[in-house]
KELUM-516345 format. One record per residue: x negated, z negated, y negated of N, C-alpha, C, O in turn. Coordinates in steps of 0.2 Angstrom, whole numbers, plus 5000, padded with zeros to 4 digits. Example, Ala and Ser with C-alpha at 12.3 -4.5 7.8 and 13.67 -1.06 7.14 Angstrom:
2
493449615028493849615022493449615016492949585017 493649655011493249645005493649615000493349604994 
This chain:
751
496053284938495853254931495253204932494753214929 495353164938494753124941494153154941493653124939 494153224942493653254943493253264936492653254934 493753294933493553304926493153244921492753254917 493553194924493253144919492653104924492253064921 492553124929491853114933491253154929490753134928 491553224928491053264924490853234917490253234915 491353214913491353184906490853134906490353124902 491053084911490353034911489653054914489153034912 489753114919489053124919488753164913488153144912 489053194910488753224903488553154899487953144898 488953134899488853074894488253024895487952984891 488053034902487352994905486953024903486653004898 486853104905486353144904486353144896485753154894 486753134892486553144884486253064882485853064877 486353004887486052964884485252954887484752924885 485352994893484652994895484153024890483653004888 484353094889484053124885483953094877483453114875 484253034873484253004869483652954870483352944865 483552934876483152894879482452914879481952874879 482452984878481853014880481252994874480752994876 481352964868480852954863480552884866479952884864 480752844869480552784870479952804877479352794876 480252834882479852874887479352904887478852894890 479452964880478753004878478452964875477852974875 478752904871477952874866477552834870477052814867 477652814878477252764880476552804880476052774878 476552864881475952894883475852964880475352994882 476352984876476353064874476253114878475753144878 476653134883476653154889476253244888475853274892 476653254881476253324882475653334881475353384883 475353284878474553284879474253284885473653304886 474553244891474253224896474353284902474053274907 474653334901474853374906474253424908473953464904 474053414914473453464917473453534915473953574916 472953544914472853624912473053684917473353734916 472753654924472953694929473853694931474253734933 474153624928474953644930475253684923475853714921 474953674921475053724912475153794914475753814913 474753824918474553874919475053894924475253954924 475353854929475753864934476553874930476953924932 476553834926477153834923477253894918477753934917 476653904916476653984912476954044916477354084914 476654034923476754094926477454094929477654154930 477754044930478454044932478854054926479354094927 478654034921479154064914479054124913479554154912 478454154912478354214912478654274916478954324913 478754254923478854304928479554294929479854344931 480054244927480554234929480854254921481354284921 480654254917480754264910481154224906481654244902 481054144907481354094905480954064897481054014895 480654104895480254074889480754084882481254124883 480654044877480854044873480954114867480654164868 481254124862481154194859480854164852480954094851 480654204847480454174841480754234836480654294837 480954204831481254244825481854284829482154254833 481854354827482354394829482054444835482254494838 481454404838481254464843481054404850481054344850 480954454856480854404862480454444864480454504863 480154424869479454434872479754474877479654534877 480054464881480354494888481054484891481354434889 481254524895481854524896481954534904481454544906 482454524908482454524916483154564916483254604921 483654554912484454574912484554634917484754634923 484254704914484354764917484054774924484354804928 483454744926483154754932482854704937482654704943 483054634932482754584936481954574936481654524938 481554614934480854634934480754614927481154634923 480154564926479854554917479754604914479154614913 480254634911479854684906479954674899480354634898 479654714893479754694887480154754886480154804890 480654734879481154784878480754864878481154904880 480254874876479954934876479754974883479755034883 479654924888479754944895480354954897480354994902 480754934896481554934899481855004897481955024891 481855054904482255124901482955114899483255164900 483255064896483955064894483855044888483355034885 484455054885484655004878484754934879485254914882 484354904877484454824877484354784870483854784867 484954744868484754704860484854624864485254604867 484354594862484454514862484454484855483954494850 484954454855485254394850484954334851485154294855 484354324847483954254849484354194845484754194841 484054154847484254074844484254074836484754064833 483654094835483554094827484054134822484354114817 484254194827484754234822485554204823485954204818 485654164829486254134829486254084823486854074820 485754034822485853984818485754024810486154014806 485254074809485354094801486054124800486354094795 486354154804486954194803487654144805488154174806 487554084807487954034809488554094814489054114812 488254094819488654144824488954074829488554044832 489554064829489854014833490054034839489854004844 490354084839490754114845490354184847490054224844 490454184854490354264857490554314854490154354852 491054314852491354364846491054374841490854434839 490854314838490154324832489554354832489254384828 489354324839488854364841488654444841488254474839 489254464846489354524848489554584842489454644842 489854544838490154584830489354614828489354664825 489054584828488154604824487854644830487554694828 488054644837487654674840487754764840488354784840 487354804840487354864839487754874844487754844849 488054934842488454974850489054944851489354964856 489254894849489654844852490354834847490354794842 490954864848491554864845492054794848492154774854 492354764843492954704847493654734842493754734836 493954734847494654734845495254684846495554694851 495354654842495754584842496454604843496654644839 496754574847497554584849497854544845498354574842 497654474844498154424842497554364839496954374837 497954304838497254264836496954234842496454194841 496954244847496654224853496254244859495954214864 496454334858496054374861495854434859496254474856 495154454862494754504858494554534864494454504869 494554604863494254634869493454674866493454704861 492954664871492254704868492254764873492354774879 492054814868492054894870491254904869490854884864 491054954874490554994872490555054875490755054880 490255094871490355164872490955194875490955224880 491655174873492155184875492555144879493155144879 492155104882492455074888492354994887491954964884 492954954890492954884891492354854894492154884899 492054814892491554764894491854704900492254664899 491554714906491954684911491354624914491454574917 490654654912490054624916489854574912489754584906 489854504915489454454912488954434917489054444923 488454384914488154354919487954274914487954264908 487754224918487554164916486954144920486954114925 486454154915485754154917485654194922485254174927 485854254923485654314927486154314933486354364936 486354264933487054254940487754294938487954274932 488054324941488654354940489154314938489254264942 489554324934490254274933490654324929490454374926 491354324929491954324927492154304921492254244921 492254344916492554324910493154384909493154444908 493754354909494254414908494454394900494754344898 494254444897494454414889494854504885494754514879 495154544889495454584885496354554884496454494882 496754604885497254584882497754544886498254514883 497454534893497854504897497454444899497554404904 496854434895496254384897496554314895496854314890 496254274898496354184897495754154899495654094900 495054204898494554164900494254114892494454134887 493854064894493454034888492754064890492454054896 492354104883491754094883491454034880491753984878 490754034881490353974881490353974873490354024870 490353904870490053894864489353914863489053894868 489153944857488453964858487953894855487353904854 488153854854487653784854487453784861486953754861 487753804867487253794874486853844875486553844881 486753904871486353964873485753974868485753984862 485253974872484654014870484654064867484454064861 484954124870484954184867485554224872485754194877 485754284869486154324873485954394874486054434869 485754414878485554484880486054524882486554514885 485954594880486554654881486154714882485854754878 486454724889486154794892486754864890487254864893 486754914886487154934885487154994891486655014893 487855024892487755084898487755054904487654994904 487855084911487955064917487255014919486755044920 487254954920486854904923486854904930486854854933 486754974934486954964941486554934946486654924952 485954914943485454874948485654804949485554774955 485954774943486154704943486854694943487054634944 487254734940488054724941488154794945487854844943 488454794951488554864954489154874953489354924956 489854834949490454864949490554854940490354814935 491054894940491254904933491254954929491155004932 491454964923491555034919490855024915490654974912 490255084915489855094911489755074903489655114899 489955024902489954994894489354954893488954974890 489354904896488754844895488854794899489454784901 488254754901488254694905487954634899487454644895 488354594898488154524894487854474899488154444903 487154444897486954384900486854344895486554354890 487054284896487254224892486654174895486754144900 486054174892485654124893485454064889485354054883 485554004895485753924892485053914890484553944891 485153854885484653824884484153784889484453784895 483653754890483353734893482953674892482653684887 482753624895482353564893481753584890481453634892 481653544884480953554882480553514883480753454882 479753534885479253484886479053434880478753384881 479253454874479253414868479853374866480453394866 479753314863480453284861480653324855480253334850 481353334854481553384850482253324848482453284852 482553334842483353334839483453374834483053384830 484153414835484353444829485153434829485553444833 485353404822486053394820486153454816485753474812 486753484816487053524809487853504808488253484813 487953524803488653504799488853564798488453604794 489353594798489853644794490353624790490753584793 490553644785491253644782491453704779490953734777 492153734777492053784774492953794775493453754775 492953864774493653904772494253874778494153854783 494753864776495253864780495153784784495353774790 495053744781494653674783494253684788494153634791 493853724789493353714796492953674795492653664790 492953624800492353584801492053584809492353594814 491453574808491053594816490553524815490353514809 490253494820489653454820489353484827489653504832 488653474827488553484834487553464834487153474829 487553434838486953404841486553414846486853404851 486053424846485453454853484853404853484453414849 484753364858484253324860483853334866484253354870 483253324867483053324873482253314873481953314867 481953314879481253304878481253284886481653294890 480453254887480353224892480553154896480553104892 480653144901480953064903480453024907480452964909 479853064907479453014911478653044908478553094905 478152994909477752994905477153064906476853084901 477253084913476953154915477353204912476953254912 477853214910478253264907478653314913478853364911 478553284919478653324926479453314925479753354929 479753284922480453274923480753284915480453254911 481353324912481453344907482153334906482553354910 482553304900483253334899483453364893483053384889 483953374892484253404886485053404885485353444888 485253374881486153374879486253404874485953394869 486753434875487053474867487853454866488253464871 488053434861488653414861488853474853488453484849 489453484853489853524847490453514847490653504853 490853504842491453484840491853524834491653514829 492253574835492453614829493153604829493453604834 493553584823494153594822494353644815493953634810 494653684815494853744810495553744810495853734815 495953754802496453804801496253874802495753884805 496653914799496553994799496754034795497253994793 496754084791496954114788497754154791498254184788 497754124798498554154798498954094799498654044801 499454104798500154054797500153994805500154014811 500153944802500453904808499853894813499953854818 499253924813498753904818498253854817497953854811 498053804821497453764820497253764828497553764833 496553754827496253764834495753694834495553664829 495453674839495053624842494653644848494953684852 493953624847493653644853493053614854492553644852 492953554858492453504859491953544865492253574869 491253544865490953584870490353534871490053504867 490353514878489653474880489253514885489353564887 488753484885488153524890487553484890487153464885 487453464897486953434898486553464904486953494908 485953454905485453484910484753454911484353454907 484553434917483853404919483553444923483753474928 482853454920482353494923481853454927481453414924 481653464934480953424937480553474940480753524943 479853474939479353484943479053444949478653404949 479453484954479453444962478653434964478353384966 478353504962477653504964477253564959477653584954 476753574959476453624954476553684955476353724951 477153704961477353774962478053774963478453824964 478353704962479053714963479453674957479253624954 480053704956480453664949481153674950481353734953 481453644949482353634950482553614943482153594939 483253634942483653624937484353624938484553664942 484653584936485353564937485653554930485253544925 486353554930486853534923487553554926487753564931 487753544918488553564918488653554911488453514906 489053614910489353614903490053614903490353644908 490453594899491053594898491353604890491153574885 491953664891492253664884493053674884493353694889 493253654879493953654880494153684873493953664867 494653734874494953774869495653754867496053784870 495953704861496653694861496753724854496453704849 497253774856497453824850498053804849498453814854 498353784844499053764840499253814836499053824830 499853834838500153884832499953954833500053994829 499653974839499254034841499854094840500454094841 499554154837500154204835500254234842500754264841 500054244846500354294852500554364850500654404855 500554384845500754444842500354484836499854454834 500454534833500154554827500654574822501254554822 500354614818500854624812501254704812500854754813 501854704812502254764813502054814807501954804801 501854874810501454924805502054964803501954974797 502654984805503255024802503954994802504254964806 504154994796504954984797505255024801504955074804 505955004801506355054804506555114803506755154806 506355124794506555194792505955224792505955284789 505355214794504855254796504255234790503755274790 504355184786503855174780503455134784503555114790 502855124780502155074782502455014780502655014774 502454954783502354894781501854864775501354894774 501854814773501454794769501354714767501154684762 501454694773501454624775500654574775500154594778 500754524773500154474770499654464777499954464782 499054454777498554444781498654384785498354374790 499154334781499354274785499854274789500054224791 500254344791500754334793500754314800500254324804 501254284803501254274810502154264813502554234810 502154304819502654274821502854234827503254244832 502254174827502254134830502754084829503154084824 502854024834503253964833502753914832502153914835 502953864828502453804825502253764833501753734834 502553774837502453724844502053764847501753734851 501853844848501453884853500853844853500553814848 500553844860499853814861499653864868499853904871 499253854867498753884872498053844874497653844869 497953804880497653754880497053764886497353774892 496453774886496053814892495553744891495353704887 495353744898494853684900494353724905494553754910 493653724903493153774907492653714908492553674904 492453714915491853674917491453714921491653754926 490753714921490353744924489853704927489453664923 489653694933489153664936488653704939488853754943 488053694938487553744940486853724943486553684940 486553754947485853734949485353784952485453844954 484753764951484253824950483553784954483453724954 483353844959482653834962482153874961482253924963 481553854957481153914957480353904960479953864958 480253934964479653934969479053994968479154054969 478553964966477953994966477754004973477753964978 477554074975477354084982476754144982476854204982 476054104982475554134979475554174974475654144969 475454244973475654284967476254304967476454344963 476854274971477554304969477954244968477654184970 478454244965478954204963479554204964479854254962 479954174968480654174970481154124966480954074963 481554134967482354104962482954104965483154164967 483254044967483854034969484354014964484253964962 484854044962485153994957486054004958486254054960 486453954958487153944960487453914953487153874948 488053944953488553924948489053904951489053934956 489653864949490253844952490653824945490553774941 491153884944491553864937492253864939492553904943 492553824937493353804938493753804929493453774924 494253834929494653834923495353824924495753844928 495553794919496353754919496653784914496453764909 497253834913497553874907498353834907498753834912 498453814902499053824901499453834893499353794888 499853884893499953904888500753894886501053884892 501153904881501753894878501753954873501353944868 502154004872502054044867502754074865503054104870 502854084860503454134856503154184852502654184850 503554224851503354274846503854334845504254364849 503854334839504454404837504154474839503654504836 504354494843503954574847504054624843504654634841 503554654842503654724840503454784845503254844843 503554774851503254824856504054854858503954904861 504654844856505254904857505554924851505854974851 505554854845505954874840505454874833504854864833 505954884827505654884823505954844816506554854816 505754804811506054784806506254824803506054874801 506954794799507354834794506954814787506754764785 506854864784506454854776506854804771506654784766 507354794772507854754767507954704769508054654764 508054684775508354624778507754584781507654524781 507354624784506754574789507054584796506654594800 507654594797507754584805507554644809507354694806 507654644815507554694820507254684826507354724831 506654634826506554624831506754574835507154534833 506554554841506754524847506354474848505754494848 506354404850505854344854505854364861506254374865 505054354862504754364868504654274868504654234863 504554264874504254194877503854184883503854234886 503454134885503154134891502954054891502954024886 502854034896502553984898502153994906502354024911 501653974905501153984910500553944912500253924908 500553944918499953904920499553934926499853964930 498953924926498453934931497853894933497653844929 497453914937496753884940496453924942496753974945 495853924940495253984943494653944946494353904942 494453954952493753944955493354004955493554054955 492753994954492154044955491654014958491553954955 491254034962490754014964490154094965490354144968 489654084962489254134961488554104965488454054963 488154144968487454134970487054204970487254254972 486454194966485954244967485254224967485054184963 485054254973484254224974483854284973484154334975 483254304971482654354972482154334972482054274970 481654374975480854364974480554434971480854484972 479954424968479754474963479054444963478854384964 478554504964477954494964477554564963477854614963 476854554964476354614964476454644970476654604975 476354714971476154754977475654804976475754844973 475054804979474454824978474354884983474254874989 474454964979474355014983473955084979473955094973 473655094982473355154980472655124976472355154972 472555074977472055024972472355014964471955004960 472955014963473254994959473654944959473954934965 473954894954474554844956475154874955475154904950 475654864958476454874955476754804956476454754958 477454814955477854764953478454774958478554834959 478854724962479354744966479754664966479554604966 480354694967480954654966481454654972481554714973 481654604977482054604980482554544981482454484981 483154564981483754494978484354514984484454564988 484854474982485554464984485954424981485654374979 486554444980486954394978487654384980487854444983 488054334980488954334981489254304976488954264973 489754314976490254314971490854294975491054324980 491354244972491954224976492454204970492254154967 493054234968493354194962494054194965494254244967 494554154964495154134967495554114960495254064956 496154164958496454144954497154124955497554174958 497354064954498054044955498454034950498253994946 498954074951499654084944500054024948500154014954 500353984943500853924944501653964944501854004940 502053944948502853954946503053904941502953844941 503253934935503453894931504153914929504353964930 504453864925505253874921505153864915504653834913 505553904911505553904904506253904903506653954905 506453854899507353834899507453834891507253784888 507653894887507653894881508353884877508853914880 508453854872509053844868508853834860508853784857 508653904857508353914852508953924847508753914841 509553924847510053924841510153994839510454004834 509854054842509954104838510254164842510254164848 510554214836511054254840510654304844510054314844 511154344849510854404853511054464850511354474845 510954514854511054594852511054634858510654624862 511354684859511354714866511154794863511354824858 510754804868510354894869510454924874510054904879 511054964875511354964883511454924885511754884882 511154904891511454854897510954804896510954754900 510454804891509954734890510154684885510254704879 510054634886510254584879509654564879509254574883 509554554871508954504867509054464863509654464860 508754424861508654374857508454374849507854374848 508854384845508554404838508154374835508254314834 507654404832507154354830507354344822507754384819 507254304820507454304812507054334807506454354809 507254354801506954394796506154374797505954324797 505854434797505154434795504954394789504554354789 505354404784505154374777505254294776505054264771 505754274781506054204780505654154784505554094782 505454184790505154144795504754114793504254134790 504954024796504353974794504053954801503653904802 504353984807503853944814504353904817504253904823 504953874813505153814816505853844819506253874817 505753824826506353834831506253784836505753754838 506853764840506753724845506453744850506453804852 505953684852505453694858505853694865506253654867 505653744868506053754875505753704880505253674879 506253684886506053634892505553694895505553754895 505053634900504653694903504553644908504653584906 504353674916504353634921503753694926503653754926 503353634929502753674934503153654941503153594943 503453704945503653714950503353664956503653634960 502953674956502453644960502253694968502053674973 502253754966501853814971501553864966501753864960 501253904970500853974965501354024966501754014971 501354074960501854124961501454194963501654244965 500754184963500354214966499554194965499354154961 499054234970498454204972498154274972498254324976 497554264968497154334968496454304969496254254966 496154334976495454314976495054374978495254424982 494454374974494054434973493354414978493254354978 492954444982492354424984491854474984492054534986 491454474983490854524980490154514982489754494978 489854544990489354544990488754604988488854664988 488254574987487654634984487054614988486954554991 486554674987485954674989485454724986485554784986 485154714984484654764978483854744979483554694982 483654794975482954794976482754854973483154904973 482054844969481854904965480954884964480754834966 480654944962479954934962479654974957479755034956 479354944953479054974947478155004949477654974950 478155064950477455094951477055104944477355134940 476555094944476055104939475555164941474955144942 475655214941475155264944474555274940473955294943 474655264933474155264928474355214923474855184923 473855204919474055144913474455164909474655124905 474755234907475155264903475755284907476055314903 475955284912476455294915476855234920476555204924 477355224918477755184924478455214925478755254921 478555194933479055244936479555174939479155134942 480155164939480655114942481055144947481555184945 480955134953481555144956481855094962481555054965 482555104962482955054966483655064967483955114967 483955014969484555024971485054964972484654904973 485554954973485954904974486654924980486954974979 486754894983487254904989487754834988487554774989 488354854986488854804985489554824989489754874990 489854754990490354764995490754724991490554674987 491554754991492054714987492654714991492854764994 493054654990493554644993494054604990493854544989 494554614988495054594984495854574988496254624990 495954524988496654504993497154464987496854414983 497754484985498254474981498954464986499254504989 499054384985499654374989500254344982500154304978 500854384983501454374980501754324983501854324989 502054274978502554224982503254234979503354254974 503754224982504554224981504654164977504454114978 504854174970504954114965505654094965505854044961 506154124968506854104969506854054973507354014972 506554044978506553994982505953934980505353954977 506053874982505753824983505453794988505953764991 504953784992504353814990504253894989504653924993 503953924986503954004988503654014993503153994995 504054064996503754095001503354175001503554214996 502854185005502454255003502954295004503454295008 502854355000503254405001502754475001502954525003 502154474999501854534999500954514998500654464995 500654555002499954525003499654605002499954655005 499254624997498954694997498154664995497854614992 497854715000496954715001496954775000497254815002 496154764995495954824994495154814994494954764992 494754854995494154844995493654914996493954974996 493254904996492554964997491954954997491854904994 491354974998490854984997490355034995490355084999 489855034991489555094990488655064987488555014984 488255114989487655114987487555144979487855204978 487255114974487155124968486355134967485955084967 486155204965485355204963485355204957485755224953 484555164956484555184950483655204948483155184952 483555224944482955254941482755254934483255244930 482055254931481855254926481055264927480655254931 480955304919480255324918480055294912480455284908 479555284911479255264904478455284904478055274908 478355324898477755354897477455344890477755344884 476855314891476655274884476355354880475955404883 476555354874476355414871475755394866475355434863 475755334865475155294861475255224862475755204865 474755174858474855114859475455084857475655034859 475755124852476355084850477155124852477655094851 477155184855477655224856477655234863477055244865 478355244866478355254872478955294873479355284869 478955354878479655394879479955354885479655334890 480755344885480855324892481455374894481555414889 481755384900482355414903482655374909482255354913 483155354909483555324916484055344919484255394916 484255334924484955344929485255294932484855264936 485655264931485855224935486755234935487055264931 487155194940487755204942488155134943487855074945 488855134942489155094943489755114946489955174947 490155064950490755084953491355044952491154984951 492055054953492655024954493055034959493255094961 493254974962493754994967494555014966494854984963 494655084970495455104967496055064972495855054978 496455054970496955034974497455104976497755094982 497455144973497955194973497655244980497155244983 498255274982498155304990498255384989498655394985 497955434992498055484994498655514997499155464998 498955595000499455615001499255585009499755595013 498755575011498755545018498755475020498755445025 498755445013499055365012498355335013498355275016 497755365012497155335012496955315006497055355001 496455245005496355214999495755274996495255304999 495955284989495455334986494855294986494755234986 494355344986493555324985493555294978493855314973 493055244978492755214973492655264967492355314968 492955234960492855264954492155244952491955194951 491855304951491055304949490855304942491255344939 490455284938490255284932489555294932489155244932 489255354931488555364930488355384923488755404919 487655354922487455334915486755374915486355364919 486655424910485955434908485655424902486055414897 485055424901484955374895484055414893483655414897 483955424887483255434885483055424878483455424874 482555434877482355424870481655384870481255384874 481555364865480855344861480855274860481455254857 480455224861480355154860479755144855479355194854 479655084853479055074848478955004847479454964847 478354974846478354914843477754914839477254934840 477954874833477554894826477454824824477754774825 476854834819476554784815476454714819476754654819 476054734823475754674828476154664833476054614836 476654714835477154704840477754654838478254644841 477754624833478254614829478954634827479454604825 478754694827479554744825479754794830479354844831 480254794834480354834840480954894837481354874833 480854944840481255004836481455044842481055044847 481955094842482155114847482655154846483055134842 482555234849483055284847483055324852482555344856 483755354853483955394859484555414861485055394858 484655444866485255474868485655444875485355424880 486255464875486455434882487155484884487555504880 487155494890487655534893487855504898487455484902 488455494899489055454904489655494907489955534903 489755484914490255524918490555484921490155444924 491255484923491655454928491855514933491855574930 491855504940492155524946492555504949492555444949 492955534952493355504957494155464953494455414955 494155504947494755474943495555484946495755534947 495955414947496455424950496955464946497155444941 497155524949497655564946498355574950498355614955 498955554947499555564949499555634952499155674950 499955634957500055714960500855714959501355684963 501055744952501755764951502055804957501855854960 502655774958503155804964503055794971503355824975 502655764971502255734979502855704982503355674980 502755724989503355674992503055594993502455594994 503355544993503255474992502755464998502755495002 502455394997502055375004502655335007503155315004 502455305013502855275017503055195013503655175014 502755175009502855125004503255134998503355094994 503355194998503955224992503455244985503655264980 502755214986502355244981502255304980502455344984 502055324974501855404973501155404973500855364970 500755474979500155484980499755514974499955554969 499155494974498655504969498155554972498155574978 497655584967497155634971496555614964496655594958 495955614967495355614964495055654960494755704962 494955654953494855704949494155694945493955644947 493755734941493355714936493755694931494355704929 493255634927493655604923493255594916492955644914 493155524913492855534906492155554905491755534910 492055574901491355604899491255574891491755574887 490555544890490355514884489655534883489255544888 489755544876488955564875488755534868489155524863 488255524867487955504860487255494859486855514863 487255444854486355414851486455354849486955334848 485855334849485755254846485055244842484555274844 485055204837484455184834484655114833485255094832 484055074835484055004834483254994831482655014833 483354944827482654894825482854824825483354804824 482254794827482254704827481754674827481354694832 481554634823480954584824480754564815481054554810 480154584816479954564808479454624804478954644806 479654634799479154674794478754634793478254644795 478754574790478354524788478454474789478954464792 477954434789478054344792478654324788479054284791 478854344783479454304779479954364779480454354775 480054414782480554474782480854484788480354494792 481354474791481654494798482254534797482754534793 482254564802482854624801482854644809482454644813 483654664808483954674816484654714813485054704809 484654764818485354804817485254874820484854884825 485654924819485754984823486255044819486555034814 486255104823486655144822486855174829486455184833 487555184830487755214836488255254834488655244830 488255324838488755384838488955384846488555394851 489555384847489755374853490455414855490955394852 490455474858491155504859491455504866490955514870 491955504868492255494874492855544875493355544872 492755604879493455634879493755634888493355634892 494355644888494455644894494355724899494055764896 494655734904494355774908494655854904494255904904 495355844901495755894899495355914892495655964889 494855874889494555874883494755834877494355834871 495355794878495655764871495255694871494955674876 495255674866494655604865495055554868495655554868 494655524872494755454875494555404872494055404868 494855344871494855284867494755294861494255264858 495155324858495055334849495055264846494955264840 495255214849495355154844494755134845494755074845 494055154846493355154846493255194842493355254842 492755164836492455204831491955284834491655274839 491855334831491355364833490655344831490155364833 490755314824490055294822490255224819490755204817 489655204820489555124818488955104816488455114820 488755074810488155054809488154974807488554954803 487654934809487654854808486854844804486354884806 486854804800486154784798486154724794486354714789 485754674799485554604796484954584794484654594799 484654554789484354544787483954464784484454444781 483554434783483454384780482754384776482454424779 482454354771481854354767481754294764482054274760 481154264767481054194765480654174759480054164761 480654164754480254144747480154074748480554034747 479554054749479453974749480053944753480253954758 480353884749480953854754481553884752481953854750 481553954752482253984749482254034755481754064756 482754044759482854104763483554134761484054104762 483554204758483854234757484154294763483754324767 484654314763484854374768485654394767485954374762 485854434772486454464773486554504777486154514781 487254534778487354584784487854624782488254594778 487854684784488254744784488554784790488154794795 489154804790489354844794489754884792490254864788 489654954795490055014793490255044800489955064805 491055054799491155094806491755154803492155144798 491755204807492155264805492955254807493055194808 493455294807494155294809494255274815493855294819 494755224816494955224823495655244822495955234817 496155274829496755274828497055264836496655254841 497655274835498055264842498655284842498955274836 499055314848499655344846500255294849500155244854 500655304846501155244846501755284844501755324840 502455264846503255284844503255274836503255214835 503255314831503355304823504155324823504355384824 504455274820505055304817505255364812505055364806 505655404814505655464810506055464803506055504799 506555404802507055404797507855424800508355404796 507855444805508555454806508655404812508155374814 509155394813509555334816510055354821510455404820 510055314829510655344832511155304831511055254827 511855324836512355294834512455214834512855184831 511955184838512055124839511555084834511455014834 511255124829510855094824509955084824509555054821 509955104830509155104833508755174830509155224829 508255164827507955224824507655274830507555254836 507555334828507455394831506555384830506255394825 506355384834505555384835505155464840505255494845 504555454835504255514838503555494837503255464833 503055514843502355504844501955534839501955584835 501555474838501255504832500555444832500555394835 499955474829499355434827499355384822499555414817 499255334822499255254818498455254816498055254820 498355244811497555234810497255184805497655164800 496655164806496355114802495655174799495255194803 495655184793495255204791494555184791494555124792 493955214790493255184789493255134784493555134779 492855084786492855024781492054994781491655014785 491854964777491154934776491354844774491654834769 491054804777490954744776490354704775489854714778 490254674770489654624767489754554768490254524767 489054534771489054464772488354434768487854474767 488354384766487854354763487754274765488154234766 486954264765486854194766486154174762485854214759 486054114762485654084757485654014761486153984763 484953974762484653934763484053884759483453924758 484053824758483653794754483353734758483653694761 482753724759482453684764482153634759481753634755 482653564761482453514756481753484757481453454754 481653504764480953454767480853514775481153554777 480253484777480153514784480653504789480653544794 481153444787481553444793482353454791482753444795 482453454785483253464782483153534778482653544774 483753564779483953614776484853614773485353584776 484853654768485553654767485753734768485253774769 486253764767486453824767487153854767487753824767 487053924766487953944764487853994767487354024768 488554024772488654084774489254114772489754094775 489354174768489854204767489954264770489554314770 490554274773490654344778491254374775491654334772 491254444775491854484770491754464765492254444762 491154464761491154444753491654484748491954454744 491754554750492154594747492854594748493254624745 493054544753493854514754494154584756494654614754 493654624760494154694761494654684767494554644772 495254714766495854724771495754774775495654834774 495854744779495754804785496054774794496154724796 496154834796496454804804496054814808495854874809 495754764812495454754817495654794824495254804828 496254814824496654834830497254874827497354854821 497454934830498054964827498355004834498055024839 498955004833499455024838499554994846499955014850 499254944847499254894853500054854852500154814848 500454884856501354864856501454864848501654814845 501354944846501554954839501354904834501754894829 500854874834500754834829499854844828499554874831 499654794823499154794819498754724818499154674817 498254714819497854654819497454644812496954674812 497654594807497054594802496454574802496454514805 495854594801495354554801495154484797495554454795 494654464797494654394793494454414785494154454784 494754374782494754384775494154354774493854334778 493854334767493354324766493254254767493754224766 492654224770492654164772491954124770491454164770 491954064769491154034765491253954770491653914769 490653964773490453904777489753864773489253904773 489753814771489353774771488853744776489153734781 488253724776487953674782487353644780486953664775 487353594785486853554783486453544789486753524795 485853554789485353544796484853494796484653494790 484653464801484253414801483853424808484153424814 483253434808482853454814482053394814481753374810 482153374820481553324822481053354828480553324830 
């Protein structure tokens, strides 16, 4: 707590420094006095390291896929950049808001606090902060805190396997969260939002030079959100603070350091979803506000990240070393009426059982990335090369806790198991006595993952119209999990499991300019995942390998203001662990596995982003992706085969009008469904069947009016048609409703 207090004071100091910038800047108007030679040096660093800012819905260059400074047209993979302008136009407050607009990305919500991001049938597990690897566990068991978008300049998404920059994971996507940097000119922005379900948000962003020369700059960003929900009992608050200072030590050396802090305090969160079937096999029709949570449910997460960067120009080369240290504390006390085993009675609403948990954990993460990039002269032509390495170390410690409940609710038995009866879903009001909890003072488990990588790539330019990228990444992964006996105090170590492996992942790409505006591209990339399963010889299986092939066309039109791409992809997994039925057990009693060919995915994408005219901005795309298991059955059917997204704005004088549309095809999942028959003990007889959400269409609208060059008012309305749909079906035999119509008004002031 003392350390967190220190961080908060430091952030406050940074904010005060930034607020003092006007006085410092006014002394001599620093921006006008910067030497032209220094400007050229700064521009070169920005261009090579791709730290410049985006304009409109288009960006100049990105290096997330290869670490090389390439335009979207020059990158032989599917890349989407969500710019700052687009974040503000559509009021994209959370990372989930951003990804919901990103082509080829689908979201699966499990409850009011957990959402999984998917691409091409696989869960997205690879994240970066300013290009440095970071772990955000956001799936069904996830408790990570994703950054507030107020701290970000843009979000870059590389779909498929980005094996050159992230050697491990599934061939889904890599998401790079690019933070805001200090500006060389004084600026200040303030925004206020108010809307549906008592949504209130305030955001401030101020920065500029701290000295007359402009060689030291700072920026401070603060945001505070409090909101109710369309879900019963839930109310969330989330303060966010961010401070960063940047300095030019010399004409060729720049350093940057900062801290960001985010707390998410969720009260009354659902921790469950809506039952889909009654015990007689008929479908439920519960309201979108349904929640089986207790009013005292809470899920509190504190996340702090300290970072530092050194950027150095060495002749015609540029080198960069970046470090992140992130720590997260989580505490949750949760209760819900569970749908995982039982089904409610249509008449009484009874039938569910109570589940509860109390948990505390602490996560420490250190990430270091360094690389150098520059020109290479061969055969009379200039080429580009990048060489780098990074290291990642994450420790997750789960605390041993106790939960003593006295809910005053009856129990029932099924077989030898006793369950606490959840009250009727029709009359549940969230009120039940709060249980007593305690931290026992030691860990129940500690999980540490280390990953070390070295990578390199070269872009050869044999002719003006042909570019070839070749490279690879060597990655070594080691994970150790210690489990402790929690029946004693302090807990004694009962088991240690260590798994690890290493692999070289090749990368290749080719770009052929067909005209001054259109290029053809193709690429090959790999990622891998360490497997814990063992074969009949008690040897760890080789890594699960995901291979990604892409090909297509990319173009830049309207004086490069509009980016368009169309292409196809094919992905496959090898060395998938498959249980060997009937095989003798291994020495530890576990069942052996064998490695087989796995999931195959293929499909196509179309994307457009940028400006058709100076007044008309557009971004969106269409994706078709089908995944099949080795036996030909559909894999990941809870992601749609077809998905289309489109967002646009048009400016007419002081008025900006726009909107967004999303359409996706049917999704489904297999689950046990009551047949209408009952056993002697009263429990329903079930049979496995598919439960689905049909295709649906969502429409958003926005309007903004500029009261002056510095002040604007606006309104954003999402799901304007108030479509009722499930954002997830079948998980724990339940469904999660998507958000109803929401309206947010906003006031923005810029200086």
